[in-house]
C-alpha positions in Angstrom: 29.0 141.3 225.3 27.3 142.2 222.0 30.3 144.0 220.4 33.3 142.6 218.5 36.5 142.5 220.6 38.0 145.5 218.8 35.0 147.7 219.9 35.0 146.3 223.4 38.6 147.4 224.0 37.6 151.0 223.2 34.8 151.2 225.7 35.2 153.3 228.9 34.6 152.2 232.4 31.2 154.1 232.4 30.1 152.1 229.3 31.1 148.8 230.9 29.3 149.9 234.1 26.0 150.1 232.3 26.1 146.2 231.9 27.8 145.3 235.2 29.1 146.6 238.6 31.8 149.3 238.8 34.4 146.8 240.0 33.7 144.4 237.2 33.8 147.4 234.7 37.2 148.4 236.0 38.5 144.8 235.7 37.1 144.6 232.1 38.8 147.8 231.0 42.0 146.7 232.6 41.8 143.3 230.9 41.0 144.6 227.4 43.3 147.6 227.4 46.3 146.5 229.4 46.6 142.9 230.5 45.4 141.2 227.3 47.6 143.3 224.9 50.6 142.8 227.3 50.1 139.0 227.2 49.8 139.0 223.4 52.9 141.2 222.9 54.8 139.3 225.5 54.1 136.0 223.7 55.3 137.4 220.4 58.4 138.8 222.0 59.2 135.4 223.7 58.6 133.6 220.4 61.0 136.0 218.6 63.7 135.5 221.3 63.3 131.7 221.1 63.6 131.8 217.3 66.7 134.0 217.6 68.3 131.7 220.1 67.5 128.6 217.9 69.1 130.3 214.9 72.1 131.5 216.9 72.8 128.0 218.2 72.1 126.1 215.0 74.8 124.4 213.0 75.4 125.0 209.3 73.7 121.7 208.5 70.6 122.8 210.4 70.4 126.1 208.6 70.6 124.7 205.1 67.7 124.9 202.7 67.3 121.1 202.8 66.6 121.2 206.5 63.8 123.8 206.0 62.1 122.1 203.0 59.7 119.8 204.9 58.5 122.8 206.9 58.2 125.0 203.8 56.3 122.3 201.9 53.9 121.8 204.8 53.2 125.5 205.0 52.7 125.7 201.3 50.2 122.8 201.4 48.2 124.5 204.1 48.2 127.9 202.2 47.1 126.1 199.0 44.3 124.4 200.9 43.1 127.7 202.4 43.2 129.4 199.0 41.3 126.7 197.3 38.8 126.6 200.2 38.3 130.4 199.9 37.7 130.2 196.1 35.3 127.2 196.7 33.3 129.2 199.3 33.1 132.2 197.0 31.9 130.1 194.1 29.3 128.4 196.3 28.1 131.8 197.6 27.6 132.9 193.9 25.6 129.8 193.2 23.5 130.3 196.3 21.6 133.1 194.6 20.6 130.8 191.8 17.2 129.2 192.0 17.6 125.5 192.2 15.1 123.3 190.5 13.3 120.8 192.7 11.9 117.6 191.3 8.1 117.8 190.6 6.0 115.6 192.9 2.4 114.7 192.6 1.7 115.6 196.2 2.1 119.1 197.6 3.1 118.8 201.2 3.2 121.7 203.6 6.4 122.0 205.6 6.0 121.4 209.3 6.9 124.8 210.8 6.2 124.2 214.5 7.5 121.4 216.6 6.8 120.1 220.0 9.7 120.2 222.5 10.0 117.1 224.6 9.5 117.9 228.3 12.9 116.8 229.7 14.8 117.7 226.5 14.3 121.5 226.3 17.8 122.3 227.3 19.2 120.6 224.2 17.1 122.5 221.7 18.6 125.6 220.2 17.3 128.6 218.2 19.7 129.9 215.5 19.5 133.5 214.3 20.7 134.2 210.7 22.1 137.4 209.1 21.1 138.6 205.6 23.8 136.4 204.0 22.3 133.2 205.6 25.1 132.8 208.0 24.4 132.0 211.7 24.8 135.2 213.7 24.2 133.7 217.2 22.5 130.8 218.9 20.4 130.7 222.0 18.7 127.9 223.9 14.9 127.5 223.7 14.4 128.7 227.3 16.4 131.9 226.6 14.4 132.4 223.4 11.1 132.0 225.2 12.2 134.5 227.9 13.1 137.0 225.2 9.8 136.5 223.4 7.8 137.0 226.5 
């Protein structure tokens, strides 16, 4: 599927049927609209019931702040790491637009833009497509790339 999951769940049976058979289209619509959301909501409901049961059967000692501190500290460390990672990525993205100076060399070498694919190794070579921000949008194998180019 080429669409994000949120867009796929909005598609009708007729839209799915353009890519596959009618039976598979009905199964896809049933999965994305009914079964998958039911599984997700059911998992959250079971988690809430389990947490409620744990809190109802816990002793006063288990419900004290001292008992929760290791978990709270662990969560805080993970949140802090994620915040720092996000700021670091944003700073790196801002620096990516800067022109970086390369050391001057006496020889001017042309980059090798084409490569030979070994005969038995073609299945392990990949072609990566990039979006405007330089991030990888999707990856295909060389045989798939050659089929698309032909």
